[in-house]
C-alpha positions in Angstrom: 281.6 -79.8 -158.3 284.2 -82.1 -156.7 283.4 -84.1 -153.6 285.6 -82.0 -151.4 284.0 -78.8 -152.7 280.5 -80.2 -152.0 281.5 -81.3 -148.5 282.9 -77.8 -147.8 279.7 -76.2 -149.1 277.6 -78.5 -146.9 279.7 -77.7 -143.8 279.4 -73.9 -144.5 275.6 -74.2 -144.9 275.4 -76.3 -141.8 277.4 -73.6 -139.8 275.1 -70.9 -141.2 272.0 -72.8 -140.2 273.4 -73.3 -136.7 274.5 -69.7 -136.2 271.3 -68.1 -137.5 268.2 -67.2 -135.5 266.1 -67.9 -138.6 266.3 -68.7 -142.3 263.9 -67.8 -145.0 263.8 -69.7 -148.3 263.0 -67.8 -151.5 262.8 -68.4 -155.2 264.7 -65.8 -157.1 264.0 -66.9 -160.7 264.1 -63.9 -163.1 265.7 -61.4 -160.8 268.7 -59.6 -162.1 272.1 -59.4 -160.4 271.4 -55.7 -159.7 268.1 -56.6 -158.0 269.8 -59.3 -155.9 272.3 -56.7 -154.8 269.4 -54.4 -153.8 267.8 -57.2 -151.9 271.0 -57.9 -150.0 271.3 -54.3 -149.1 267.7 -54.1 -148.0 268.2 -57.1 -145.7 271.0 -55.4 -143.8 274.3 -56.5 -142.3 272.8 -59.1 -139.9 271.3 -61.1 -142.8 273.2 -63.1 -145.4 271.3 -63.9 -148.6 272.9 -66.8 -150.5 271.9 -68.8 -153.6 272.1 -72.4 -152.7 272.0 -75.9 -154.3 268.9 -77.8 -153.1 270.6 -81.2 -152.5 273.5 -79.6 -150.5 271.0 -77.5 -148.5 268.9 -80.6 -147.7 272.1 -82.3 -146.4 273.2 -79.3 -144.4 269.7 -78.8 -142.9 269.7 -82.4 -141.9 273.1 -82.1 -140.3 272.1 -79.0 -138.4 269.0 -80.8 -137.1 266.5 -78.7 -139.0 263.4 -80.3 -140.4 260.6 -79.1 -142.7 262.7 -77.5 -145.4 262.9 -80.4 -147.9 259.4 -79.7 -149.4 260.4 -76.1 -150.0 263.6 -76.9 -151.8 262.3 -77.1 -155.4 263.4 -74.9 -158.2 266.1 -72.2 -157.9 266.4 -71.5 -154.2 268.1 -68.8 -152.1 268.2 -68.5 -148.3 268.3 -65.5 -146.1 270.2 -66.5 -143.0 269.1 -64.1 -140.3 271.4 -63.5 -137.4 269.8 -60.4 -136.1 266.1 -59.3 -135.8 264.0 -61.8 -137.7 261.1 -59.3 -137.9 263.2 -56.7 -139.7 264.6 -59.2 -142.2 261.1 -60.6 -142.9 259.9 -57.0 -143.5 262.8 -56.5 -145.9 261.9 -59.7 -147.8 258.2 -58.9 -147.9 258.7 -55.3 -149.1 261.2 -56.4 -151.7 258.8 -59.1 -152.9 256.0 -56.5 -153.2 258.2 -54.3 -155.4 259.6 -57.3 -157.3 257.0 -60.0 -157.8 259.6 -62.4 -159.2 260.9 -62.9 -155.6 258.7 -65.6 -154.1 258.9 -66.4 -150.3 258.6 -70.1 -149.9 258.8 -70.4 -146.2 261.5 -70.9 -143.6 262.6 -71.9 -140.2 262.8 -70.0 -136.9 264.2 -71.4 -133.7 264.2 -74.9 -135.2 260.5 -74.7 -136.2 259.3 -74.7 -139.8 257.5 -71.6 -141.1 255.1 -71.4 -144.0 255.2 -68.4 -146.4 252.1 -67.1 -144.6 253.8 -67.3 -141.3 256.8 -65.4 -142.6 254.5 -62.7 -143.8 252.8 -62.6 -140.4 256.2 -62.2 -138.8 256.9 -59.3 -141.1 253.7 -57.6 -139.9 254.9 -57.6 -136.3 256.5 -54.4 -134.9 260.2 -54.4 -134.5 261.8 -55.7 -131.3 262.7 -52.1 -130.1 259.1 -50.9 -130.5 257.7 -53.9 -128.6 260.3 -53.4 -125.8 259.4 -49.7 -125.6 255.7 -50.6 -125.4 256.4 -53.1 -122.7 258.5 -50.6 -120.7 255.7 -48.0 -121.0 253.1 -50.5 -119.8 255.3 -51.4 -116.8 255.9 -47.7 -116.0 252.2 -47.0 -116.1 251.5 -50.0 -113.8 254.2 -48.7 -111.3 252.7 -45.2 -111.4 249.2 -46.6 -110.6 250.6 -48.7 -107.8 252.4 -45.6 -106.3 249.2 -43.6 -106.5 247.3 -46.4 -104.7 249.9 -46.7 -102.0 249.9 -42.9 -101.5 246.1 -42.5 -101.4 245.6 -43.7 -97.7 248.3 -41.3 -96.5 246.8 -38.4 -98.4 243.3 -39.3 -97.0 244.8 -39.5 -93.5 246.4 -36.1 -93.9 243.1 -34.5 -95.1 241.2 -36.1 -92.2 243.8 -34.8 -89.6 243.7 -31.4 -91.2 239.9 -31.3 -91.0 240.0 -32.4 -87.3 242.5 -29.7 -86.6 240.4 -27.1 -88.3 237.3 -28.2 -86.4 239.1 -28.1 -83.0 240.4 -24.6 -83.8 236.9 -23.5 -84.8 235.3 -24.9 -81.6 238.0 -24.1 -79.4 
């Protein structure tokens, strides 16, 4: 690979690191081209899965200000650059690795912080962003309904008391 090509590859990888929310490193040794296509399809449109050269990736990560990946860059490596929901991409990688044990999740980086393979798996176990937002909205709605009931209770009690007094006056009167 010529020096200009290496520099262009480093610049492209650096840009991908900077544009991504997260990146997950994997070892793909033994997977067929067909399986890699299936993996790319499973990851979705917001995630780009690329086979990378370790030395160029180390340089690109350093230029992007990302630390903690050098220890993971051993053997044949590929990176899933995640621009969308990191949980969905982590689920895709985890599920594919279960079906194809040759795919090994090494670790990754999210929001500039290194992740171990265990942390990537924990990320995959989370519910999707949409589900978490829906749960939060439901909890807020329930809190607002409870608050409305509490504010309404004194008025309801006053109306009942006034009605009872009116009934007593009518009965005595």
